[in-house]
mmCIF entry with sequence, helices, sheets and N, C-alpha, C, O atoms, coordinates in Angstrom:
data_MODEL
# 
_entry.id   MODEL 
# 
_entity.id                         1 
_entity.type                       polymer 
_entity.pdbx_number_of_molecules   1 
# 
_entity_poly.entity_id                      1 
_entity_poly.type                           'polypeptide(L)' 
_entity_poly.nstd_linkage                   no 
_entity_poly.nstd_monomer                   no 
_entity_poly.pdbx_seq_one_letter_code       MIQAIKEHLDNLEGLYLAEQSLIENRAGRSKTYTLNEVKCDLGLAD 
_entity_poly.pdbx_seq_one_letter_code_can   MIQAIKEHLDNLEGLYLAEQSLIENRAGRSKTYTLNEVKCDLGLAD 
_entity_poly.pdbx_strand_id                 A 
# 
loop_
_entity_poly_seq.entity_id 
_entity_poly_seq.num 
_entity_poly_seq.mon_id 
_entity_poly_seq.hetero 
1 1  MET n 
1 2  ILE n 
1 3  GLN n 
1 4  ALA n 
1 5  ILE n 
1 6  LYS n 
1 7  GLU n 
1 8  HIS n 
1 9  LEU n 
1 10 ASP n 
1 11 ASN n 
1 12 LEU n 
1 13 GLU n 
1 14 GLY n 
1 15 LEU n 
1 16 TYR n 
1 17 LEU n 
1 18 ALA n 
1 19 GLU n 
1 20 GLN n 
1 21 SER n 
1 22 LEU n 
1 23 ILE n 
1 24 GLU n 
1 25 ASN n 
1 26 ARG n 
1 27 ALA n 
1 28 GLY n 
1 29 ARG n 
1 30 SER n 
1 31 LYS n 
1 32 THR n 
1 33 TYR n 
1 34 THR n 
1 35 LEU n 
1 36 ASN n 
1 37 GLU n 
1 38 VAL n 
1 39 LYS n 
1 40 CYS n 
1 41 ASP n 
1 42 LEU n 
1 43 GLY n 
1 44 LEU n 
1 45 ALA n 
1 46 ASP n 
# 
_struct_asym.id          A 
_struct_asym.entity_id   1 
# 
loop_
_struct_conf.conf_type_id 
_struct_conf.id 
_struct_conf.pdbx_PDB_helix_id 
_struct_conf.beg_label_comp_id 
_struct_conf.beg_label_asym_id 
_struct_conf.beg_label_seq_id 
_struct_conf.pdbx_beg_PDB_ins_code 
_struct_conf.end_label_comp_id 
_struct_conf.end_label_asym_id 
_struct_conf.end_label_seq_id 
_struct_conf.pdbx_end_PDB_ins_code 
_struct_conf.beg_auth_comp_id 
_struct_conf.beg_auth_asym_id 
_struct_conf.beg_auth_seq_id 
_struct_conf.end_auth_comp_id 
_struct_conf.end_auth_asym_id 
_struct_conf.end_auth_seq_id 
_struct_conf.pdbx_PDB_helix_class 
_struct_conf.details 
_struct_conf.pdbx_PDB_helix_length 
HELX_P HELX_P1 AA1 ILE A 2  ? ARG A 26 ? ILE A 2  ARG A 26 1 ? 25 
HELX_P HELX_P2 AA2 LEU A 35 ? ASP A 41 ? LEU A 35 ASP A 41 1 ? 7  
# 
_struct_conf_type.id          HELX_P 
_struct_conf_type.criteria    ? 
_struct_conf_type.reference   ? 
# 
loop_
_atom_site.group_PDB 
_atom_site.id 
_atom_site.type_symbol 
_atom_site.label_atom_id 
_atom_site.label_alt_id 
_atom_site.label_comp_id 
_atom_site.label_asym_id 
_atom_site.label_entity_id 
_atom_site.label_seq_id 
_atom_site.pdbx_PDB_ins_code 
_atom_site.Cartn_x 
_atom_site.Cartn_y 
_atom_site.Cartn_z 
_atom_site.occupancy 
_atom_site.B_iso_or_equiv 
_atom_site.pdbx_formal_charge 
_atom_site.auth_seq_id 
_atom_site.auth_comp_id 
_atom_site.auth_asym_id 
_atom_site.auth_atom_id 
_atom_site.pdbx_PDB_model_num 
ATOM 1   N N  . MET A 1 1  ? -4.237  28.727  0.074  1.00 0.00 ? 1  MET A N  1 
ATOM 2   C CA . MET A 1 1  ? -3.114  28.298  -0.696 1.00 0.00 ? 1  MET A CA 1 
ATOM 3   C C  . MET A 1 1  ? -2.223  27.364  0.148  1.00 0.00 ? 1  MET A C  1 
ATOM 4   O O  . MET A 1 1  ? -1.697  26.389  -0.388 1.00 0.00 ? 1  MET A O  1 
ATOM 5   N N  . ILE A 1 2  ? -2.049  27.625  1.396  1.00 0.00 ? 2  ILE A N  1 
ATOM 6   C CA . ILE A 1 2  ? -1.270  26.702  2.284  1.00 0.00 ? 2  ILE A CA 1 
ATOM 7   C C  . ILE A 1 2  ? -1.907  25.361  2.342  1.00 0.00 ? 2  ILE A C  1 
ATOM 8   O O  . ILE A 1 2  ? -1.209  24.348  2.314  1.00 0.00 ? 2  ILE A O  1 
ATOM 9   N N  . GLN A 1 3  ? -3.231  25.309  2.425  1.00 0.00 ? 3  GLN A N  1 
ATOM 10  C CA . GLN A 1 3  ? -3.944  24.048  2.454  1.00 0.00 ? 3  GLN A CA 1 
ATOM 11  C C  . GLN A 1 3  ? -3.659  23.227  1.214  1.00 0.00 ? 3  GLN A C  1 
ATOM 12  O O  . GLN A 1 3  ? -3.440  22.019  1.308  1.00 0.00 ? 3  GLN A O  1 
ATOM 13  N N  . ALA A 1 4  ? -3.657  23.866  0.050  1.00 0.00 ? 4  ALA A N  1 
ATOM 14  C CA . ALA A 1 4  ? -3.392  23.191  -1.242 1.00 0.00 ? 4  ALA A CA 1 
ATOM 15  C C  . ALA A 1 4  ? -1.981  22.644  -1.226 1.00 0.00 ? 4  ALA A C  1 
ATOM 16  O O  . ALA A 1 4  ? -1.767  21.539  -1.726 1.00 0.00 ? 4  ALA A O  1 
ATOM 17  N N  . ILE A 1 5  ? -1.034  23.332  -0.695 1.00 0.00 ? 5  ILE A N  1 
ATOM 18  C CA . ILE A 1 5  ? 0.377   22.880  -0.641 1.00 0.00 ? 5  ILE A CA 1 
ATOM 19  C C  . ILE A 1 5  ? 0.447   21.659  0.282  1.00 0.00 ? 5  ILE A C  1 
ATOM 20  O O  . ILE A 1 5  ? 1.093   20.669  -0.063 1.00 0.00 ? 5  ILE A O  1 
ATOM 21  N N  . LYS A 1 6  ? -0.192  21.710  1.423  1.00 0.00 ? 6  LYS A N  1 
ATOM 22  C CA . LYS A 1 6  ? -0.224  20.575  2.351  1.00 0.00 ? 6  LYS A CA 1 
ATOM 23  C C  . LYS A 1 6  ? -0.868  19.346  1.693  1.00 0.00 ? 6  LYS A C  1 
ATOM 24  O O  . LYS A 1 6  ? -0.383  18.230  1.875  1.00 0.00 ? 6  LYS A O  1 
ATOM 25  N N  . GLU A 1 7  ? -1.919  19.531  0.957  1.00 0.00 ? 7  GLU A N  1 
ATOM 26  C CA . GLU A 1 7  ? -2.560  18.381  0.278  1.00 0.00 ? 7  GLU A CA 1 
ATOM 27  C C  . GLU A 1 7  ? -1.640  17.791  -0.768 1.00 0.00 ? 7  GLU A C  1 
ATOM 28  O O  . GLU A 1 7  ? -1.558  16.574  -0.931 1.00 0.00 ? 7  GLU A O  1 
ATOM 29  N N  . HIS A 1 8  ? -0.943  18.679  -1.481 1.00 0.00 ? 8  HIS A N  1 
ATOM 30  C CA . HIS A 1 8  ? 0.017   18.214  -2.491 1.00 0.00 ? 8  HIS A CA 1 
ATOM 31  C C  . HIS A 1 8  ? 1.129   17.422  -1.859 1.00 0.00 ? 8  HIS A C  1 
ATOM 32  O O  . HIS A 1 8  ? 1.520   16.374  -2.373 1.00 0.00 ? 8  HIS A O  1 
ATOM 33  N N  . LEU A 1 9  ? 1.648   17.912  -0.742 1.00 0.00 ? 9  LEU A N  1 
ATOM 34  C CA . LEU A 1 9  ? 2.738   17.179  -0.035 1.00 0.00 ? 9  LEU A CA 1 
ATOM 35  C C  . LEU A 1 9  ? 2.230   15.864  0.463  1.00 0.00 ? 9  LEU A C  1 
ATOM 36  O O  . LEU A 1 9  ? 2.976   14.885  0.425  1.00 0.00 ? 9  LEU A O  1 
ATOM 37  N N  . ASP A 1 10 ? 0.981   15.771  0.939  1.00 0.00 ? 10 ASP A N  1 
ATOM 38  C CA . ASP A 1 10 ? 0.397   14.481  1.367  1.00 0.00 ? 10 ASP A CA 1 
ATOM 39  C C  . ASP A 1 10 ? 0.263   13.549  0.179  1.00 0.00 ? 10 ASP A C  1 
ATOM 40  O O  . ASP A 1 10 ? 0.502   12.350  0.319  1.00 0.00 ? 10 ASP A O  1 
ATOM 41  N N  . ASN A 1 11 ? -0.096  14.039  -0.945 1.00 0.00 ? 11 ASN A N  1 
ATOM 42  C CA . ASN A 1 11 ? -0.173  13.199  -2.128 1.00 0.00 ? 11 ASN A CA 1 
ATOM 43  C C  . ASN A 1 11 ? 1.204   12.702  -2.528 1.00 0.00 ? 11 ASN A C  1 
ATOM 44  O O  . ASN A 1 11 ? 1.378   11.534  -2.877 1.00 0.00 ? 11 ASN A O  1 
ATOM 45  N N  . LEU A 1 12 ? 2.181   13.596  -2.475 1.00 0.00 ? 12 LEU A N  1 
ATOM 46  C CA . LEU A 1 12 ? 3.549   13.137  -2.803 1.00 0.00 ? 12 LEU A CA 1 
ATOM 47  C C  . LEU A 1 12 ? 4.065   12.085  -1.817 1.00 0.00 ? 12 LEU A C  1 
ATOM 48  O O  . LEU A 1 12 ? 4.777   11.158  -2.204 1.00 0.00 ? 12 LEU A O  1 
ATOM 49  N N  . GLU A 1 13 ? 3.708   12.235  -0.568 1.00 0.00 ? 13 GLU A N  1 
ATOM 50  C CA . GLU A 1 13 ? 4.139   11.213  0.453  1.00 0.00 ? 13 GLU A CA 1 
ATOM 51  C C  . GLU A 1 13 ? 3.474   9.877   0.141  1.00 0.00 ? 13 GLU A C  1 
ATOM 52  O O  . GLU A 1 13 ? 4.112   8.827   0.213  1.00 0.00 ? 13 GLU A O  1 
ATOM 53  N N  . GLY A 1 14 ? 2.165   9.921   -0.210 1.00 0.00 ? 14 GLY A N  1 
ATOM 54  C CA . GLY A 1 14 ? 1.507   8.679   -0.515 1.00 0.00 ? 14 GLY A CA 1 
ATOM 55  C C  . GLY A 1 14 ? 2.107   8.008   -1.766 1.00 0.00 ? 14 GLY A C  1 
ATOM 56  O O  . GLY A 1 14 ? 2.256   6.787   -1.801 1.00 0.00 ? 14 GLY A O  1 
ATOM 57  N N  . LEU A 1 15 ? 2.429   8.760   -2.728 1.00 0.00 ? 15 LEU A N  1 
ATOM 58  C CA . LEU A 1 15 ? 3.085   8.261   -3.926 1.00 0.00 ? 15 LEU A CA 1 
ATOM 59  C C  . LEU A 1 15 ? 4.420   7.653   -3.603 1.00 0.00 ? 15 LEU A C  1 
ATOM 60  O O  . LEU A 1 15 ? 4.744   6.579   -4.110 1.00 0.00 ? 15 LEU A O  1 
ATOM 61  N N  . TYR A 1 16 ? 5.199   8.297   -2.782 1.00 0.00 ? 16 TYR A N  1 
ATOM 62  C CA . TYR A 1 16 ? 6.518   7.799   -2.372 1.00 0.00 ? 16 TYR A CA 1 
ATOM 63  C C  . TYR A 1 16 ? 6.350   6.441   -1.644 1.00 0.00 ? 16 TYR A C  1 
ATOM 64  O O  . TYR A 1 16 ? 7.050   5.479   -1.961 1.00 0.00 ? 16 TYR A O  1 
ATOM 65  N N  . LEU A 1 17 ? 5.433   6.372   -0.685 1.00 0.00 ? 17 LEU A N  1 
ATOM 66  C CA . LEU A 1 17 ? 5.219   5.131   0.076  1.00 0.00 ? 17 LEU A CA 1 
ATOM 67  C C  . LEU A 1 17 ? 4.764   4.031   -0.856 1.00 0.00 ? 17 LEU A C  1 
ATOM 68  O O  . LEU A 1 17 ? 5.238   2.900   -0.748 1.00 0.00 ? 17 LEU A O  1 
ATOM 69  N N  . ALA A 1 18 ? 3.866   4.332   -1.759 1.00 0.00 ? 18 ALA A N  1 
ATOM 70  C CA . ALA A 1 18 ? 3.418   3.279   -2.728 1.00 0.00 ? 18 ALA A CA 1 
ATOM 71  C C  . ALA A 1 18 ? 4.597   2.776   -3.636 1.00 0.00 ? 18 ALA A C  1 
ATOM 72  O O  . ALA A 1 18 ? 4.748   1.592   -3.935 1.00 0.00 ? 18 ALA A O  1 
ATOM 73  N N  . GLU A 1 19 ? 5.376   3.749   -4.021 1.00 0.00 ? 19 GLU A N  1 
ATOM 74  C CA . GLU A 1 19 ? 6.553   3.360   -4.877 1.00 0.00 ? 19 GLU A CA 1 
ATOM 75  C C  . GLU A 1 19 ? 7.525   2.501   -4.096 1.00 0.00 ? 19 GLU A C  1 
ATOM 76  O O  . GLU A 1 19 ? 8.071   1.549   -4.653 1.00 0.00 ? 19 GLU A O  1 
ATOM 77  N N  . GLN A 1 20 ? 7.759   2.792   -2.849 1.00 0.00 ? 20 GLN A N  1 
ATOM 78  C CA . GLN A 1 20 ? 8.658   2.009   -2.044 1.00 0.00 ? 20 GLN A CA 1 
ATOM 79  C C  . GLN A 1 20 ? 8.096   0.606   -1.818 1.00 0.00 ? 20 GLN A C  1 
ATOM 80  O O  . GLN A 1 20 ? 8.840   -0.375  -1.837 1.00 0.00 ? 20 GLN A O  1 
ATOM 81  N N  . SER A 1 21 ? 6.773   0.514   -1.602 1.00 0.00 ? 21 SER A N  1 
ATOM 82  C CA . SER A 1 21 ? 6.107   -0.789  -1.430 1.00 0.00 ? 21 SER A CA 1 
ATOM 83  C C  . SER A 1 21 ? 6.318   -1.621  -2.695 1.00 0.00 ? 21 SER A C  1 
ATOM 84  O O  . SER A 1 21 ? 6.638   -2.807  -2.610 1.00 0.00 ? 21 SER A O  1 
ATOM 85  N N  . LEU A 1 22 ? 6.144   -1.015  -3.851 1.00 0.00 ? 22 LEU A N  1 
ATOM 86  C CA . LEU A 1 22 ? 6.302   -1.735  -5.131 1.00 0.00 ? 22 LEU A CA 1 
ATOM 87  C C  . LEU A 1 22 ? 7.723   -2.189  -5.286 1.00 0.00 ? 22 LEU A C  1 
ATOM 88  O O  . LEU A 1 22 ? 7.943   -3.317  -5.729 1.00 0.00 ? 22 LEU A O  1 
ATOM 89  N N  . ILE A 1 23 ? 8.696   -1.387  -4.951 1.00 0.00 ? 23 ILE A N  1 
ATOM 90  C CA . ILE A 1 23 ? 10.088  -1.773  -5.041 1.00 0.00 ? 23 ILE A CA 1 
ATOM 91  C C  . ILE A 1 23 ? 10.421  -2.926  -4.156 1.00 0.00 ? 23 ILE A C  1 
ATOM 92  O O  . ILE A 1 23 ? 11.124  -3.848  -4.568 1.00 0.00 ? 23 ILE A O  1 
ATOM 93  N N  . GLU A 1 24 ? 9.904   -2.893  -2.882 1.00 0.00 ? 24 GLU A N  1 
ATOM 94  C CA . GLU A 1 24 ? 10.124  -3.977  -1.956 1.00 0.00 ? 24 GLU A CA 1 
ATOM 95  C C  . GLU A 1 24 ? 9.471   -5.293  -2.490 1.00 0.00 ? 24 GLU A C  1 
ATOM 96  O O  . GLU A 1 24 ? 10.061  -6.369  -2.389 1.00 0.00 ? 24 GLU A O  1 
ATOM 97  N N  . ASN A 1 25 ? 8.285   -5.179  -3.037 1.00 0.00 ? 25 ASN A N  1 
ATOM 98  C CA . ASN A 1 25 ? 7.572   -6.310  -3.531 1.00 0.00 ? 25 ASN A CA 1 
ATOM 99  C C  . ASN A 1 25 ? 8.323   -6.950  -4.739 1.00 0.00 ? 25 ASN A C  1 
ATOM 100 O O  . ASN A 1 25 ? 8.535   -8.162  -4.783 1.00 0.00 ? 25 ASN A O  1 
ATOM 101 N N  . ARG A 1 26 ? 8.693   -6.135  -5.661 1.00 0.00 ? 26 ARG A N  1 
ATOM 102 C CA . ARG A 1 26 ? 9.397   -6.612  -6.877 1.00 0.00 ? 26 ARG A CA 1 
ATOM 103 C C  . ARG A 1 26 ? 10.752  -7.236  -6.502 1.00 0.00 ? 26 ARG A C  1 
ATOM 104 O O  . ARG A 1 26 ? 11.198  -8.162  -7.179 1.00 0.00 ? 26 ARG A O  1 
ATOM 105 N N  . ALA A 1 27 ? 11.408  -6.757  -5.453 1.00 0.00 ? 27 ALA A N  1 
ATOM 106 C CA . ALA A 1 27 ? 12.651  -7.310  -5.041 1.00 0.00 ? 27 ALA A CA 1 
ATOM 107 C C  . ALA A 1 27 ? 12.541  -8.628  -4.219 1.00 0.00 ? 27 ALA A C  1 
ATOM 108 O O  . ALA A 1 27 ? 13.530  -9.281  -3.883 1.00 0.00 ? 27 ALA A O  1 
ATOM 109 N N  . GLY A 1 28 ? 11.279  -8.957  -3.928 1.00 0.00 ? 28 GLY A N  1 
ATOM 110 C CA . GLY A 1 28 ? 11.038  -10.166 -3.162 1.00 0.00 ? 28 GLY A CA 1 
ATOM 111 C C  . GLY A 1 28 ? 11.181  -9.975  -1.617 1.00 0.00 ? 28 GLY A C  1 
ATOM 112 O O  . GLY A 1 28 ? 11.267  -10.950 -0.871 1.00 0.00 ? 28 GLY A O  1 
ATOM 113 N N  . ARG A 1 29 ? 11.203  -8.754  -1.185 1.00 0.00 ? 29 ARG A N  1 
ATOM 114 C CA . ARG A 1 29 ? 11.387  -8.503  0.240  1.00 0.00 ? 29 ARG A CA 1 
ATOM 115 C C  . ARG A 1 29 ? 10.046  -8.320  0.947  1.00 0.00 ? 29 ARG A C  1 
ATOM 116 O O  . ARG A 1 29 ? 10.012  -8.078  2.154  1.00 0.00 ? 29 ARG A O  1 
ATOM 117 N N  . SER A 1 30 ? 8.964   -8.431  0.223  1.00 0.00 ? 30 SER A N  1 
ATOM 118 C CA . SER A 1 30 ? 7.580   -8.362  0.837  1.00 0.00 ? 30 SER A CA 1 
ATOM 119 C C  . SER A 1 30 ? 6.665   -9.297  0.072  1.00 0.00 ? 30 SER A C  1 
ATOM 120 O O  . SER A 1 30 ? 6.995   -9.726  -1.034 1.00 0.00 ? 30 SER A O  1 
ATOM 121 N N  . LYS A 1 31 ? 5.581   -9.598  0.620  1.00 0.00 ? 31 LYS A N  1 
ATOM 122 C CA . LYS A 1 31 ? 4.629   -10.525 -0.027 1.00 0.00 ? 31 LYS A CA 1 
ATOM 123 C C  . LYS A 1 31 ? 3.249   -9.881  -0.026 1.00 0.00 ? 31 LYS A C  1 
ATOM 124 O O  . LYS A 1 31 ? 2.849   -9.179  0.903  1.00 0.00 ? 31 LYS A O  1 
ATOM 125 N N  . THR A 1 32 ? 2.569   -10.152 -1.084 1.00 0.00 ? 32 THR A N  1 
ATOM 126 C CA . THR A 1 32 ? 1.191   -9.726  -1.162 1.00 0.00 ? 32 THR A CA 1 
ATOM 127 C C  . THR A 1 32 ? 0.255   -10.955 -0.988 1.00 0.00 ? 32 THR A C  1 
ATOM 128 O O  . THR A 1 32 ? 0.665   -12.096 -1.202 1.00 0.00 ? 32 THR A O  1 
ATOM 129 N N  . TYR A 1 33 ? -0.964  -10.693 -0.609 1.00 0.00 ? 33 TYR A N  1 
ATOM 130 C CA . TYR A 1 33 ? -1.919  -11.727 -0.310 1.00 0.00 ? 33 TYR A CA 1 
ATOM 131 C C  . TYR A 1 33 ? -3.203  -11.430 -1.055 1.00 0.00 ? 33 TYR A C  1 
ATOM 132 O O  . TYR A 1 33 ? -3.640  -10.282 -1.135 1.00 0.00 ? 33 TYR A O  1 
ATOM 133 N N  . THR A 1 34 ? -3.807  -12.481 -1.600 1.00 0.00 ? 34 THR A N  1 
ATOM 134 C CA . THR A 1 34 ? -5.121  -12.273 -2.266 1.00 0.00 ? 34 THR A CA 1 
ATOM 135 C C  . THR A 1 34 ? -6.190  -12.117 -1.176 1.00 0.00 ? 34 THR A C  1 
ATOM 136 O O  . THR A 1 34 ? -5.977  -12.478 -0.019 1.00 0.00 ? 34 THR A O  1 
ATOM 137 N N  . LEU A 1 35 ? -7.307  -11.586 -1.566 1.00 0.00 ? 35 LEU A N  1 
ATOM 138 C CA . LEU A 1 35 ? -8.430  -11.390 -0.668 1.00 0.00 ? 35 LEU A CA 1 
ATOM 139 C C  . LEU A 1 35 ? -8.853  -12.803 -0.083 1.00 0.00 ? 35 LEU A C  1 
ATOM 140 O O  . LEU A 1 35 ? -9.139  -12.934 1.107  1.00 0.00 ? 35 LEU A O  1 
ATOM 141 N N  . ASN A 1 36 ? -8.876  -13.807 -0.950 1.00 0.00 ? 36 ASN A N  1 
ATOM 142 C CA . ASN A 1 36 ? -9.258  -15.089 -0.509 1.00 0.00 ? 36 ASN A CA 1 
ATOM 143 C C  . ASN A 1 36 ? -8.274  -15.695 0.532  1.00 0.00 ? 36 ASN A C  1 
ATOM 144 O O  . ASN A 1 36 ? -8.697  -16.369 1.471  1.00 0.00 ? 36 ASN A O  1 
ATOM 145 N N  . GLU A 1 37 ? -7.015  -15.453 0.353  1.00 0.00 ? 37 GLU A N  1 
ATOM 146 C CA . GLU A 1 37 ? -5.983  -15.884 1.378  1.00 0.00 ? 37 GLU A CA 1 
ATOM 147 C C  . GLU A 1 37 ? -6.242  -15.232 2.681  1.00 0.00 ? 37 GLU A C  1 
ATOM 148 O O  . GLU A 1 37 ? -6.188  -15.887 3.722  1.00 0.00 ? 37 GLU A O  1 
ATOM 149 N N  . VAL A 1 38 ? -6.530  -13.926 2.664  1.00 0.00 ? 38 VAL A N  1 
ATOM 150 C CA . VAL A 1 38 ? -6.755  -13.235 3.922  1.00 0.00 ? 38 VAL A CA 1 
ATOM 151 C C  . VAL A 1 38 ? -8.068  -13.717 4.577  1.00 0.00 ? 38 VAL A C  1 
ATOM 152 O O  . VAL A 1 38 ? -8.110  -13.891 5.795  1.00 0.00 ? 38 VAL A O  1 
ATOM 153 N N  . LYS A 1 39 ? -9.101  -13.928 3.818  1.00 0.00 ? 39 LYS A N  1 
ATOM 154 C CA . LYS A 1 39 ? -10.353 -14.458 4.319  1.00 0.00 ? 39 LYS A CA 1 
ATOM 155 C C  . LYS A 1 39 ? -10.130 -15.833 5.020  1.00 0.00 ? 39 LYS A C  1 
ATOM 156 O O  . LYS A 1 39 ? -10.622 -16.085 6.120  1.00 0.00 ? 39 LYS A O  1 
ATOM 157 N N  . CYS A 1 40 ? -9.364  -16.702 4.320  1.00 0.00 ? 40 CYS A N  1 
ATOM 158 C CA . CYS A 1 40 ? -9.120  -18.000 4.887  1.00 0.00 ? 40 CYS A CA 1 
ATOM 159 C C  . CYS A 1 40 ? -8.307  -17.921 6.215  1.00 0.00 ? 40 CYS A C  1 
ATOM 160 O O  . CYS A 1 40 ? -8.621  -18.594 7.197  1.00 0.00 ? 40 CYS A O  1 
ATOM 161 N N  . ASP A 1 41 ? -7.281  -17.093 6.198  1.00 0.00 ? 41 ASP A N  1 
ATOM 162 C CA . ASP A 1 41 ? -6.477  -16.928 7.404  1.00 0.00 ? 41 ASP A CA 1 
ATOM 163 C C  . ASP A 1 41 ? -7.308  -16.392 8.578  1.00 0.00 ? 41 ASP A C  1 
ATOM 164 O O  . ASP A 1 41 ? -7.037  -16.690 9.742  1.00 0.00 ? 41 ASP A O  1 
ATOM 165 N N  . LEU A 1 42 ? -8.317  -15.602 8.241  1.00 0.00 ? 42 LEU A N  1 
ATOM 166 C CA . LEU A 1 42 ? -9.173  -15.016 9.323  1.00 0.00 ? 42 LEU A CA 1 
ATOM 167 C C  . LEU A 1 42 ? -10.405 -15.868 9.621  1.00 0.00 ? 42 LEU A C  1 
ATOM 168 O O  . LEU A 1 42 ? -11.222 -15.531 10.478 1.00 0.00 ? 42 LEU A O  1 
ATOM 169 N N  . GLY A 1 43 ? -10.521 -16.990 8.887  1.00 0.00 ? 43 GLY A N  1 
ATOM 170 C CA . GLY A 1 43 ? -11.699 -17.842 9.082  1.00 0.00 ? 43 GLY A CA 1 
ATOM 171 C C  . GLY A 1 43 ? -12.975 -17.241 8.548  1.00 0.00 ? 43 GLY A C  1 
ATOM 172 O O  . GLY A 1 43 ? -14.056 -17.525 9.062  1.00 0.00 ? 43 GLY A O  1 
ATOM 173 N N  . LEU A 1 44 ? -12.871 -16.429 7.545  1.00 0.00 ? 44 LEU A N  1 
ATOM 174 C CA . LEU A 1 44 ? -14.039 -15.718 6.926  1.00 0.00 ? 44 LEU A CA 1 
ATOM 175 C C  . LEU A 1 44 ? -14.371 -16.292 5.577  1.00 0.00 ? 44 LEU A C  1 
ATOM 176 O O  . LEU A 1 44 ? -15.253 -15.759 4.904  1.00 0.00 ? 44 LEU A O  1 
ATOM 177 N N  . ALA A 1 45 ? -13.725 -17.333 5.145  1.00 0.00 ? 45 ALA A N  1 
ATOM 178 C CA . ALA A 1 45 ? -13.955 -17.912 3.802  1.00 0.00 ? 45 ALA A CA 1 
ATOM 179 C C  . ALA A 1 45 ? -15.409 -18.386 3.694  1.00 0.00 ? 45 ALA A C  1 
ATOM 180 O O  . ALA A 1 45 ? -16.017 -18.836 4.665  1.00 0.00 ? 45 ALA A O  1 
ATOM 181 N N  . ASP A 1 46 ? -15.920 -18.269 2.513  1.00 0.00 ? 46 ASP A N  1 
ATOM 182 C CA . ASP A 1 46 ? -17.280 -18.757 2.226  1.00 0.00 ? 46 ASP A CA 1 
ATOM 183 C C  . ASP A 1 46 ? -17.385 -20.257 2.318  1.00 0.00 ? 46 ASP A C  1 
ATOM 184 O O  . ASP A 1 46 ? -18.461 -20.815 2.104  1.00 0.00 ? 46 ASP A O  1 
# 
């Protein structure tokens, strides 16, 4: 039972972090990159 509670808390933490990232992104305080942008930046583009 303790393990299930720990897993649930981990899931809640992940949800919280994802929600905070979304808020930051929508507010314009962070930027997302496409896979192609990352590949080009790393010199891995086809």
